ZADO-1210 file (C-alpha; in nm, 4 decimals, padded with zeros to 6 digits):
<atoms>
<atom x="01.5468" y="07.9107" z="05.4719" code="MET" pos="1"/>
<atom x="01.2660" y="07.9094" z="05.7419" code="GLN" pos="2"/>
<atom x="01.3773" y="07.7287" z="06.0707" code="GLN" pos="3"/>
<atom x="01.1894" y="07.4130" z="06.1671" code="VAL" pos="4"/>
<atom x="01.0277" y="07.4078" z="06.5190" code="VAL" pos="5"/>
<atom x="01.0982" y="07.0608" z="06.6564" code="LYS" pos="6"/>
<atom x="00.8716" y="06.9262" z="06.9281" code="ILE" pos="7"/>
<atom x="00.8861" y="06.5979" z="07.1098" code="LEU" pos="8"/>
<atom x="00.5482" y="06.4829" z="07.2514" code="VAL" pos="9"/>
<atom x="00.5541" y="06.2290" z="07.5501" code="ILE" pos="10"/>
<atom x="00.2897" y="05.9660" z="07.6152" code="ARG" pos="11"/>
<atom x="00.4119" y="05.6140" z="07.6955" code="PHE" pos="12"/>
<atom x="00.0778" y="05.4391" z="07.7352" code="SER" pos="13"/>
<atom x="-00.1975" y="05.3393" z="07.7169" code="SER" pos="14"/>
<atom x="-00.4139" y="05.2976" z="07.4109" code="ILE" pos="15"/>
<atom x="-00.6899" y="05.5383" z="07.5027" code="GLY" pos="16"/>
<atom x="-00.4617" y="05.8052" z="07.6715" code="ASP" pos="17"/>
<atom x="-00.2524" y="05.8095" z="07.3287" code="ILE" pos="18"/>
<atom x="-00.5539" y="05.8516" z="07.1259" code="VAL" pos="19"/>
<atom x="-00.6571" y="06.1431" z="07.3548" code="LEU" pos="20"/>
<atom x="-00.3252" y="06.3213" z="07.2832" code="THR" pos="21"/>
<atom x="-00.4219" y="06.3642" z="06.9201" code="THR" pos="22"/>
<atom x="-00.5880" y="06.6992" z="06.9227" code="PRO" pos="23"/>
<atom x="-00.2638" y="06.8394" z="07.0753" code="VAL" pos="24"/>
<atom x="-00.0584" y="06.7151" z="06.7826" code="LEU" pos="25"/>
<atom x="-00.2975" y="06.8492" z="06.5276" code="ARG" pos="26"/>
<atom x="-00.3267" y="07.1919" z="06.7073" code="CYS" pos="27"/>
<atom x="00.0508" y="07.2160" z="06.7388" code="LEU" pos="28"/>
<atom x="00.0959" y="07.1368" z="06.3789" code="LYS" pos="29"/>
<atom x="-00.1547" y="07.3787" z="06.2369" code="ASN" pos="30"/>
<atom x="-00.1537" y="07.6692" z="06.4693" code="GLN" pos="31"/>
<atom x="00.2430" y="07.7284" z="06.5378" code="LEU" pos="32"/>
<atom x="00.4107" y="07.9555" z="06.2751" code="ASP" pos="33"/>
<atom x="00.6515" y="07.8304" z="06.0362" code="GLY" pos="34"/>
<atom x="00.7177" y="07.4649" z="05.9691" code="GLU" pos="35"/>
<atom x="00.6582" y="07.2381" z="06.2709" code="VAL" pos="36"/>
<atom x="00.7939" y="06.8846" z="06.3017" code="GLU" pos="37"/>
<atom x="00.6554" y="06.6800" z="06.5770" code="ILE" pos="38"/>
<atom x="00.8030" y="06.3686" z="06.7196" code="HIS" pos="39"/>
<atom x="00.6165" y="06.1306" z="06.9662" code="TYR" pos="40"/>
<atom x="00.7850" y="05.9106" z="07.2383" code="LEU" pos="41"/>
<atom x="00.5773" y="05.5932" z="07.3452" code="THR" pos="42"/>
<atom x="00.6218" y="05.2450" z="07.4427" code="LYS" pos="43"/>
<atom x="00.7025" y="04.9968" z="07.1397" code="LYS" pos="44"/>
<atom x="00.3718" y="04.8150" z="07.1684" code="GLN" pos="45"/>
<atom x="00.1632" y="05.1463" z="07.1042" code="TYR" pos="46"/>
<atom x="00.3634" y="05.2652" z="06.8125" code="LYS" pos="47"/>
<atom x="00.0815" y="05.1745" z="06.5674" code="SER" pos="48"/>
<atom x="-00.1445" y="05.4167" z="06.7231" code="ILE" pos="49"/>
<atom x="00.0472" y="05.7310" z="06.6079" code="VAL" pos="50"/>
<atom x="00.2452" y="05.5683" z="06.3250" code="ASP" pos="51"/>
<atom x="00.0091" y="05.6770" z="06.0465" code="SER" pos="52"/>
<atom x="-00.0833" y="06.0035" z="06.1944" code="ASN" pos="53"/>
<atom x="00.0033" y="06.2798" z="05.9367" code="PRO" pos="54"/>
<atom x="00.0831" y="06.5244" z="06.2187" code="ASN" pos="55"/>
<atom x="00.3781" y="06.3270" z="06.3449" code="VAL" pos="56"/>
<atom x="00.6938" y="06.3149" z="06.1426" code="SER" pos="57"/>
<atom x="00.8817" y="06.0485" z="06.3546" code="LYS" pos="58"/>
<atom x="00.7993" y="05.8065" z="06.6409" code="VAL" pos="59"/>
<atom x="01.0391" y="05.6881" z="06.8965" code="TYR" pos="60"/>
<atom x="00.9783" y="05.4106" z="07.1252" code="THR" pos="61"/>
<atom x="01.0988" y="05.2135" z="07.4361" code="ILE" pos="62"/>
<atom x="01.0615" y="04.8786" z="07.5578" code="GLU" pos="63"/>
<atom x="01.1899" y="04.9088" z="07.9134" code="LYS" pos="64"/>
<atom x="01.3967" y="05.2109" z="07.9558" code="SER" pos="65"/>
<atom x="01.4357" y="05.5764" z="07.8084" code="THR" pos="66"/>
<atom x="01.8121" y="05.4910" z="07.8136" code="ASN" pos="67"/>
<atom x="01.7356" y="05.3065" z="07.4931" code="GLU" pos="68"/>
<atom x="01.6799" y="05.6351" z="07.3039" code="ILE" pos="69"/>
<atom x="01.8093" y="05.9208" z="07.4942" code="ILE" pos="70"/>
<atom x="02.1213" y="05.9575" z="07.2635" code="ALA" pos="71"/>
<atom x="01.8976" y="05.9773" z="06.9738" code="ASP" pos="72"/>
<atom x="01.6656" y="06.2272" z="07.1384" code="LEU" pos="73"/>
<atom x="01.9597" y="06.4549" z="07.2033" code="LYS" pos="74"/>
<atom x="02.0858" y="06.4503" z="06.8544" code="ASN" pos="75"/>
<atom x="01.7375" y="06.5900" z="06.7234" code="GLU" pos="76"/>
<atom x="01.7855" y="06.9357" z="06.9152" code="GLY" pos="77"/>
<atom x="01.4112" y="06.9722" z="07.0251" code="TYR" pos="78"/>
<atom x="01.2931" y="07.3224" z="07.0710" code="ASP" pos="79"/>
<atom x="01.0097" y="07.2002" z="07.3057" code="TYR" pos="80"/>
<atom x="00.9231" y="06.8896" z="07.4961" code="ILE" pos="81"/>
<atom x="00.5276" y="06.8449" z="07.5544" code="VAL" pos="82"/>
<atom x="00.5053" y="06.6115" z="07.8429" code="ASP" pos="83"/>
<atom x="00.1627" y="06.4438" z="07.8420" code="LEU" pos="84"/>
<atom x="00.2520" y="06.1634" z="08.0706" code="HIS" pos="85"/>
<atom x="00.4205" y="06.3275" z="08.3479" code="LYS" pos="86"/>
<atom x="00.5720" y="06.0453" z="08.5520" code="ASN" pos="87"/>
<atom x="00.9365" y="05.9896" z="08.6609" code="LEU" pos="88"/>
<atom x="01.0284" y="05.8401" z="08.3264" code="ARG" pos="89"/>
<atom x="00.9076" y="06.1413" z="08.1413" code="SER" pos="90"/>
<atom x="01.0700" y="06.3861" z="08.3808" code="LYS" pos="91"/>
<atom x="01.4099" y="06.2064" z="08.3237" code="ARG" pos="92"/>
<atom x="01.3774" y="06.2622" z="07.9529" code="VAL" pos="93"/>
<atom x="01.3156" y="06.6231" z="08.0092" code="ILE" pos="94"/>
<atom x="01.6179" y="06.6534" z="08.2460" code="LYS" pos="95"/>
<atom x="01.8510" y="06.4830" z="07.9898" code="LYS" pos="96"/>
<atom x="01.7269" y="06.6835" z="07.6939" code="LEU" pos="97"/>
<atom x="01.7372" y="07.0237" z="07.8802" code="LYS" pos="98"/>
<atom x="01.4868" y="07.2153" z="07.6728" code="CYS" pos="99"/>
<atom x="01.1762" y="07.4130" z="07.7462" code="LEU" pos="100"/>
<atom x="00.9114" y="07.1794" z="07.8524" code="SER" pos="101"/>
<atom x="00.5290" y="07.1910" z="07.9117" code="PHE" pos="102"/>
<atom x="00.3043" y="06.9447" z="08.1173" code="SER" pos="103"/>
<atom x="-00.0545" y="06.9021" z="08.2365" code="PHE" pos="104"/>
<atom x="-00.2300" y="06.8848" z="08.5627" code="GLU" pos="105"/>
<atom x="-00.2880" y="06.5147" z="08.6527" code="LYS" pos="106"/>
<atom x="-00.5398" y="06.5849" z="08.9426" code="LEU" pos="107"/>
<atom x="-00.4006" y="06.3094" z="09.1524" code="ASN" pos="108"/>
<atom x="-00.4664" y="06.4804" z="09.4673" code="TYR" pos="109"/>
<atom x="-00.8233" y="06.5422" z="09.3639" code="GLN" pos="110"/>
<atom x="-00.8831" y="06.1745" z="09.2410" code="LYS" pos="111"/>
<atom x="-00.7439" y="06.0535" z="09.5712" code="TRP" pos="112"/>
<atom x="-00.9883" y="06.2605" z="09.7409" code="LEU" pos="113"/>
<atom x="-01.2755" y="06.1254" z="09.5312" code="MET" pos="114"/>
<atom x="-01.1739" y="05.7615" z="09.5514" code="THR" pos="115"/>
<atom x="-01.0805" y="05.7523" z="09.9366" code="SER" pos="116"/>
<atom x="-01.3277" y="05.9886" z="10.0848" code="PHE" pos="117"/>
<atom x="-01.5771" y="06.0781" z="09.8014" code="LYS" pos="118"/>
<atom x="-01.5042" y="06.4412" z="09.8423" code="ILE" pos="119"/>
<atom x="-01.5497" y="06.5744" z="09.4674" code="ASN" pos="120"/>
<atom x="-01.2987" y="06.8547" z="09.3997" code="LYS" pos="121"/>
<atom x="-01.2551" y="06.7433" z="09.0418" code="LEU" pos="122"/>
<atom x="-01.2765" y="07.0235" z="08.7803" code="PRO" pos="123"/>
<atom x="-01.5609" y="06.9853" z="08.5175" code="ASN" pos="124"/>
<atom x="-01.2940" y="06.9465" z="08.2389" code="ILE" pos="125"/>
<atom x="-01.2219" y="06.6701" z="07.9976" code="HIS" pos="126"/>
<atom x="-00.8648" y="06.5503" z="07.9810" code="ILE" pos="127"/>
<atom x="-00.8252" y="06.6802" z="07.6281" code="VAL" pos="128"/>
<atom x="-00.8736" y="07.0187" z="07.7630" code="GLU" pos="129"/>
<atom x="-00.6066" y="06.9620" z="08.0099" code="ARG" pos="130"/>
<atom x="-00.3729" y="06.8334" z="07.7693" code="TYR" pos="131"/>
<atom x="-00.4369" y="07.1331" z="07.5335" code="LEU" pos="132"/>
<atom x="-00.3923" y="07.3638" z="07.8432" code="ASN" pos="133"/>
<atom x="-00.0414" y="07.2372" z="07.8493" code="ALA" pos="134"/>
<atom x="00.0471" y="07.4172" z="07.5271" code="VAL" pos="135"/>
<atom x="-00.1457" y="07.7414" z="07.5783" code="LYS" pos="136"/>
<atom x="00.1885" y="07.9272" z="07.6531" code="TYR" pos="137"/>
<atom x="00.2629" y="07.8602" z="07.2766" code="LEU" pos="138"/>
<atom x="-00.0572" y="08.0247" z="07.1738" code="GLY" pos="139"/>
<atom x="-00.2217" y="07.6814" z="07.0834" code="VAL" pos="140"/>
<atom x="-00.6048" y="07.6728" z="07.1269" code="GLU" pos="141"/>
<atom x="-00.8632" y="07.3871" z="07.0895" code="ASN" pos="142"/>
<atom x="-00.9801" y="07.3756" z="06.7546" code="ASP" pos="143"/>
<atom x="-01.3047" y="07.1853" z="06.8471" code="GLY" pos="144"/>
<atom x="-01.2350" y="06.9096" z="06.5950" code="VAL" pos="145"/>
<atom x="-01.2020" y="06.6159" z="06.8380" code="GLY" pos="146"/>
<atom x="-00.9860" y="06.3066" z="06.8217" code="LEU" pos="147"/>
<atom x="-00.8405" y="06.1497" z="06.5397" code="GLU" pos="148"/>
<atom x="-00.7266" y="05.7914" z="06.4546" code="TYR" pos="149"/>
<atom x="-00.5724" y="05.6830" z="06.1194" code="TYR" pos="150"/>
<atom x="-00.6229" y="05.3461" z="06.0040" code="ILE" pos="151"/>
<atom x="-00.3328" y="05.2162" z="05.7526" code="PRO" pos="152"/>
<atom x="-00.4745" y="05.0790" z="05.4270" code="THR" pos="153"/>
<atom x="-00.3297" y="04.7380" z="05.4912" code="LYS" pos="154"/>
<atom x="-00.5320" y="04.6995" z="05.8108" code="ASP" pos="155"/>
<atom x="-00.8711" y="04.7940" z="05.6998" code="LYS" pos="156"/>
<atom x="-01.1145" y="04.4991" z="05.7139" code="VAL" pos="157"/>
<atom x="-01.3256" y="04.3950" z="05.4390" code="ASP" pos="158"/>
<atom x="-01.6730" y="04.3196" z="05.6180" code="VAL" pos="159"/>
<atom x="-01.7350" y="04.0694" z="05.3380" code="ASN" pos="160"/>
<atom x="-01.4923" y="03.8330" z="05.5149" code="THR" pos="161"/>
<atom x="-01.7236" y="03.8322" z="05.8152" code="LEU" pos="162"/>
<atom x="-02.0104" y="03.5767" z="05.8215" code="PRO" pos="163"/>
<atom x="-02.3036" y="03.6617" z="05.5846" code="SER" pos="164"/>
<atom x="-02.5381" y="03.7768" z="05.8328" code="ASN" pos="165"/>
<atom x="-02.2846" y="04.0682" z="05.9290" code="PHE" pos="166"/>
<atom x="-02.2624" y="04.2258" z="05.6023" code="LYS" pos="167"/>
<atom x="-02.5745" y="04.4448" z="05.6374" code="ASN" pos="168"/>
<atom x="-02.4453" y="04.5934" z="05.9424" code="GLY" pos="169"/>
<atom x="-02.3671" y="04.4986" z="06.3047" code="TYR" pos="170"/>
<atom x="-02.2951" y="04.6255" z="06.6541" code="VAL" pos="171"/>
<atom x="-01.9344" y="04.6266" z="06.7917" code="SER" pos="172"/>
<atom x="-01.8701" y="04.5357" z="07.1504" code="PHE" pos="173"/>
<atom x="-01.5572" y="04.5996" z="07.3358" code="ALA" pos="174"/>
<atom x="-01.5865" y="04.3239" z="07.6039" code="ILE" pos="175"/>
<atom x="-01.2518" y="04.3839" z="07.7744" code="GLY" pos="176"/>
<atom x="-01.0666" y="04.6462" z="07.9752" code="ALA" pos="177"/>
<atom x="-00.7243" y="04.6771" z="08.1600" code="GLN" pos="178"/>
<atom x="-00.9107" y="04.5901" z="08.4918" code="HIS" pos="179"/>
<atom x="-01.1857" y="04.3465" z="08.5543" code="ALA" pos="180"/>
<atom x="-01.3788" y="04.5908" z="08.7674" code="THR" pos="181"/>
<atom x="-01.4242" y="04.8176" z="08.4560" code="LYS" pos="182"/>
<atom x="-01.5908" y="04.5134" z="08.2713" code="CYS" pos="183"/>
<atom x="-01.9531" y="04.4022" z="08.2717" code="LEU" pos="184"/>
<atom x="-01.9930" y="04.0318" z="08.4013" code="PRO" pos="185"/>
<atom x="-02.0042" y="03.7900" z="08.1244" code="GLU" pos="186"/>
<atom x="-02.3721" y="03.6909" z="08.1979" code="HIS" pos="187"/>
<atom x="-02.4578" y="04.0690" z="08.1536" code="LYS" pos="188"/>
<atom x="-02.2835" y="04.0657" z="07.8026" code="ILE" pos="189"/>
<atom x="-02.4637" y="03.7536" z="07.7025" code="ILE" pos="190"/>
<atom x="-02.7931" y="03.8980" z="07.8059" code="SER" pos="191"/>
<atom x="-02.7237" y="04.2105" z="07.6144" code="ILE" pos="192"/>
<atom x="-02.6214" y="04.0251" z="07.2987" code="CYS" pos="193"/>
<atom x="-02.9398" y="03.8032" z="07.3153" code="LYS" pos="194"/>
<atom x="-03.1652" y="04.1032" z="07.3602" code="GLN" pos="195"/>
<atom x="-03.0143" y="04.3084" z="07.0656" code="LEU" pos="196"/>
<atom x="-03.1258" y="04.0569" z="06.8260" code="GLN" pos="197"/>
<atom x="-02.8613" y="04.1971" z="06.5794" code="GLN" pos="198"/>
<atom x="-02.5305" y="04.0792" z="06.4811" code="PRO" pos="199"/>
<atom x="-02.2522" y="04.1711" z="06.7404" code="VAL" pos="200"/>
<atom x="-01.8872" y="04.1533" z="06.6829" code="VAL" pos="201"/>
<atom x="-01.6936" y="04.1119" z="07.0051" code="LEU" pos="202"/>
<atom x="-01.3686" y="04.2834" z="07.0237" code="LEU" pos="203"/>
<atom x="-01.0556" y="04.2718" z="07.2444" code="GLY" pos="204"/>
<atom x="-00.7406" y="04.1109" z="07.3066" code="GLY" pos="205"/>
<atom x="-00.6070" y="03.7413" z="07.3279" code="LYS" pos="206"/>
<atom x="-00.6816" y="03.7645" z="07.6979" code="GLU" pos="207"/>
<atom x="-01.0568" y="03.8135" z="07.5963" code="ASP" pos="208"/>
<atom x="-01.0794" y="03.5362" z="07.3451" code="ALA" pos="209"/>
<atom x="-01.1898" y="03.2485" z="07.5972" code="GLU" pos="210"/>
<atom x="-01.4718" y="03.4663" z="07.7323" code="LYS" pos="211"/>
<atom x="-01.5691" y="03.5562" z="07.3875" code="ALA" pos="212"/>
<atom x="-01.5875" y="03.1945" z="07.2886" code="GLU" pos="213"/>
<atom x="-01.8345" y="03.1305" z="07.5871" code="ARG" pos="214"/>
<atom x="-02.0407" y="03.4287" z="07.4756" code="ILE" pos="215"/>
<atom x="-02.0793" y="03.3051" z="07.1183" code="VAL" pos="216"/>
<atom x="-02.1728" y="02.9590" z="07.2397" code="LYS" pos="217"/>
<atom x="-02.4264" y="03.1076" z="07.4651" code="ALA" pos="218"/>
<atom x="-02.5687" y="03.3543" z="07.2126" code="VAL" pos="219"/>
<atom x="-02.5340" y="03.1737" z="06.8868" code="GLY" pos="220"/>
<atom x="-02.4564" y="03.2733" z="06.5277" code="ALA" pos="221"/>
<atom x="-02.5386" y="03.6438" z="06.5750" code="ASN" pos="222"/>
<atom x="-02.2145" y="03.6839" z="06.7717" code="VAL" pos="223"/>
<atom x="-01.8815" y="03.6808" z="06.5999" code="PHE" pos="224"/>
<atom x="-01.5744" y="03.6434" z="06.8085" code="ASN" pos="225"/>
<atom x="-01.3082" y="03.8752" z="06.6803" code="ALA" pos="226"/>
<atom x="-01.0935" y="03.8905" z="07.0114" code="CYS" pos="227"/>
<atom x="-00.7316" y="03.8259" z="06.9556" code="GLY" pos="228"/>
<atom x="-00.7962" y="03.7601" z="06.5715" code="LYS" pos="229"/>
<atom x="-00.7357" y="04.1281" z="06.4664" code="PHE" pos="230"/>
<atom x="-00.4592" y="04.3847" z="06.5610" code="ASN" pos="231"/>
<atom x="-00.5418" y="04.7103" z="06.7100" code="LEU" pos="232"/>
<atom x="-00.5887" y="04.8827" z="06.3795" code="ASN" pos="233"/>
<atom x="-00.7859" y="04.6140" z="06.2290" code="GLN" pos="234"/>
<atom x="-01.0259" y="04.6188" z="06.5374" code="SER" pos="235"/>
<atom x="-01.0430" y="04.9845" z="06.4856" code="ALA" pos="236"/>
<atom x="-01.1625" y="04.9302" z="06.1325" code="SER" pos="237"/>
<atom x="-01.4287" y="04.7006" z="06.2586" code="LEU" pos="238"/>
<atom x="-01.5490" y="04.9607" z="06.4934" code="VAL" pos="239"/>
<atom x="-01.5483" y="05.2410" z="06.2125" code="GLN" pos="240"/>
<atom x="-01.7835" y="05.0143" z="06.0013" code="GLN" pos="241"/>
<atom x="-02.0233" y="04.9085" z="06.2771" code="SER" pos="242"/>
<atom x="-02.3692" y="05.0968" z="06.3499" code="LYS" pos="243"/>
<atom x="-02.2672" y="05.1518" z="06.7192" code="VAL" pos="244"/>
<atom x="-01.9989" y="05.0677" z="06.9806" code="LEU" pos="245"/>
<atom x="-02.0781" y="04.9194" z="07.3144" code="ILE" pos="246"/>
<atom x="-01.7779" y="04.9698" z="07.5244" code="THR" pos="247"/>
<atom x="-01.6428" y="04.9903" z="07.8836" code="HIS" pos="248"/>
<atom x="-01.4006" y="05.2560" z="08.0098" code="ASP" pos="249"/>
<atom x="-01.1251" y="05.1442" z="07.7658" code="THR" pos="250"/>
<atom x="-00.9042" y="05.2392" z="07.4834" code="GLY" pos="251"/>
<atom x="-01.1510" y="05.1264" z="07.2073" code="LEU" pos="252"/>
<atom x="-01.4100" y="05.3846" z="07.3531" code="MET" pos="253"/>
<atom x="-01.1698" y="05.6652" z="07.2633" code="HIS" pos="254"/>
<atom x="-01.0889" y="05.5119" z="06.9200" code="ILE" pos="255"/>
<atom x="-01.4643" y="05.4974" z="06.8586" code="GLY" pos="256"/>
<atom x="-01.4987" y="05.8570" z="06.9338" code="ALA" pos="257"/>
<atom x="-01.1894" y="05.9428" z="06.7101" code="ALA" pos="258"/>
<atom x="-01.3793" y="05.7480" z="06.4318" code="LEU" pos="259"/>
<atom x="-01.7012" y="05.9338" z="06.4892" code="GLY" pos="260"/>
<atom x="-01.8989" y="05.6342" z="06.5803" code="ILE" pos="261"/>
<atom x="-02.2101" y="05.6439" z="06.8173" code="LYS" pos="262"/>
<atom x="-02.0861" y="05.5140" z="07.1573" code="ILE" pos="263"/>
<atom x="-02.2798" y="05.3412" z="07.4522" code="VAL" pos="264"/>
<atom x="-02.0105" y="05.3545" z="07.7442" code="SER" pos="265"/>
<atom x="-02.0714" y="05.1256" z="08.0457" code="VAL" pos="266"/>
<atom x="-01.8993" y="05.2459" z="08.3625" code="TRP" pos="267"/>
<atom x="-01.7974" y="05.0186" z="08.6482" code="GLY" pos="268"/>
<atom x="-01.5538" y="05.1252" z="08.9226" code="ASN" pos="269"/>
<atom x="-01.4313" y="05.4490" z="08.7594" code="THR" pos="270"/>
<atom x="-01.6369" y="05.7670" z="08.6767" code="ILE" pos="271"/>
<atom x="-01.6743" y="05.9815" z="08.3867" code="PRO" pos="272"/>
<atom x="-01.5930" y="06.2810" z="08.6295" code="GLU" pos="273"/>
<atom x="-01.2218" y="06.1684" z="08.5968" code="PHE" pos="274"/>
<atom x="-01.2467" y="06.3403" z="08.2631" code="GLY" pos="275"/>
<atom x="-01.1978" y="06.0384" z="08.0439" code="MET" pos="276"/>
<atom x="-01.5406" y="06.0015" z="07.8943" code="TYR" pos="277"/>
<atom x="-01.6129" y="05.9918" z="07.4905" code="PRO" pos="278"/>
<atom x="-01.4764" y="06.3055" z="07.3623" code="TYR" pos="279"/>
<atom x="-01.7382" y="06.4621" z="07.1212" code="TYR" pos="280"/>
<atom x="-01.6999" y="06.8430" z="07.1761" code="PRO" pos="281"/>
<atom x="-01.9385" y="06.9622" z="06.9269" code="THR" pos="282"/>
<atom x="-02.1593" y="06.6354" z="06.9093" code="GLN" pos="283"/>
<atom x="-02.2590" y="06.5295" z="07.2660" code="PRO" pos="284"/>
<atom x="-02.5594" y="06.3558" z="07.1260" code="GLU" pos="285"/>
<atom x="-02.3229" y="06.0706" z="06.9776" code="LYS" pos="286"/>
<atom x="-02.2460" y="05.9115" z="07.3131" code="PHE" pos="287"/>
<atom x="-02.4481" y="05.7709" z="07.5956" code="VAL" pos="288"/>
<atom x="-02.3011" y="05.6897" z="07.9505" code="MET" pos="289"/>
<atom x="-02.4641" y="05.4157" z="08.1731" code="ILE" pos="290"/>
<atom x="-02.3466" y="05.3921" z="08.5270" code="GLU" pos="291"/>
<atom x="-02.4807" y="05.3130" z="08.8634" code="ASN" pos="292"/>
<atom x="-02.4827" y="05.6385" z="09.0596" code="LYS" pos="293"/>
<atom x="-02.6399" y="05.5016" z="09.3836" code="ASN" pos="294"/>
<atom x="-02.3289" y="05.3572" z="09.5436" code="LEU" pos="295"/>
<atom x="-02.1321" y="05.5139" z="09.8299" code="ASN" pos="296"/>
<atom x="-01.8168" y="05.2907" z="09.7285" code="CYS" pos="297"/>
<atom x="-01.7825" y="05.4344" z="09.3746" code="ARG" pos="298"/>
<atom x="-01.5186" y="05.5284" z="09.2590" code="PRO" pos="299"/>
<atom x="-01.3069" y="05.2738" z="09.4511" code="CYS" pos="300"/>
<atom x="-01.0168" y="05.3414" z="09.2235" code="SER" pos="301"/>
<atom x="-00.9051" y="05.5894" z="08.9452" code="LYS" pos="302"/>
<atom x="-00.8026" y="05.2733" z="08.7445" code="ILE" pos="303"/>
<atom x="-00.9549" y="04.9461" z="08.8724" code="GLY" pos="304"/>
<atom x="-00.9017" y="04.6084" z="09.0386" code="TYR" pos="305"/>
<atom x="-00.8852" y="04.2468" z="08.9543" code="ASP" pos="306"/>
<atom x="-01.2162" y="04.2004" z="09.1643" code="LYS" pos="307"/>
<atom x="-01.4378" y="04.4117" z="09.3494" code="CYS" pos="308"/>
<atom x="-01.2837" y="04.5137" z="09.7054" code="PRO" pos="309"/>
<atom x="-01.6553" y="04.5008" z="09.8521" code="LYS" pos="310"/>
<atom x="-01.7159" y="04.1556" z="09.6834" code="LYS" pos="311"/>
<atom x="-02.0563" y="04.2712" z="09.5645" code="HIS" pos="312"/>
<atom x="-01.9583" y="04.4225" z="09.2230" code="PHE" pos="313"/>
<atom x="-02.2937" y="04.6339" z="09.2290" code="LYS" pos="314"/>
<atom x="-02.1349" y="04.8891" z="09.0118" code="CYS" pos="315"/>
<atom x="-02.1852" y="04.6460" z="08.7137" code="MET" pos="316"/>
<atom x="-02.4130" y="04.3948" z="08.8383" code="GLU" pos="317"/>
<atom x="-02.6927" y="04.6403" z="08.8911" code="ASP" pos="318"/>
<atom x="-02.6531" y="04.7899" z="08.5461" code="ILE" pos="319"/>
<atom x="-02.9792" y="04.7322" z="08.3825" code="ALA" pos="320"/>
<atom x="-02.9330" y="04.5163" z="08.0625" code="VAL" pos="321"/>
<atom x="-03.2537" y="04.6790" z="07.9095" code="SER" pos="322"/>
<atom x="-03.0893" y="05.0376" z="07.9363" code="GLU" pos="323"/>
<atom x="-02.7894" y="04.9190" z="07.7385" code="VAL" pos="324"/>
<atom x="-03.0079" y="04.7480" z="07.4822" code="VAL" pos="325"/>
<atom x="-03.2391" y="05.0398" z="07.4410" code="LYS" pos="326"/>
<atom x="-02.9571" y="05.3021" z="07.4189" code="SER" pos="327"/>
<atom x="-02.7823" y="05.0827" z="07.1448" code="THR" pos="328"/>
<atom x="-03.0922" y="05.0535" z="06.9291" code="LEU" pos="329"/>
<atom x="-03.1864" y="05.4235" z="06.9435" code="GLN" pos="330"/>
<atom x="-03.0860" y="05.6151" z="06.6412" code="ASN" pos="331"/>
</atoms>
């Protein structure tokens, strides 16, 4: 009987980062000899992202501490651990399980140089490539297929449940992000929606719902507020059925790329050079990146802030609405 190779992949958060690990899962499953069983360790709130992935046999989750699942993980008898988070928590898991592990280069020093002194020592490489480099030792190579996202049948949204003017197509707009300095100001979003003159579905969490309602009130019936009304997989379903996705540097951007949707990504305080832009390895024409490159204060952070440290927020305030609209309407 052929021995099963058991691998634990670790990525605790967040939405986009987890989606970006999917090529590693697929390539491990398809390229290693024999039967490969992949388990995934993440935070409980992100379980749905990998739960339906056919390359994953089992998902382990934590709420606060890895102590919650260490005993169960020890019982699995893993051959390898692939650490795609590389923090103290994941290192603790590796130490407890005592098996061969692989990790990736986080580029923290290079990012610090870029954010603090604007010295660019960042390699021209997407984070997916860095993730895959972690398993090169196992003979795994990039298959060039890109990201994957699997939507359970129960979460597929029937577009006929949307207002009648949305049934012939719409633009999806992910209006939120984890940090405010990654988001277009509300007045810019309103202006974009007005100028598009097309149905627009606003996507985001419950924290974005009030802002979305104000946008609907300002624009009218061509905008539908889906923020907080759908779970993540249902939001992904709405993205999948849209003509194009307008998004900030956030998780739905990577979900859109996994679903093969045309993407217009708008960048604020973060930069694509960090390696987190839409991943279309063989179809670069499927995404457009819009950013203000004329600022000596950008990037101010590798993640973001609640408000602009300089108080002018020019990285987003100076974004031309016409450029976003033009890029969205282009085929």
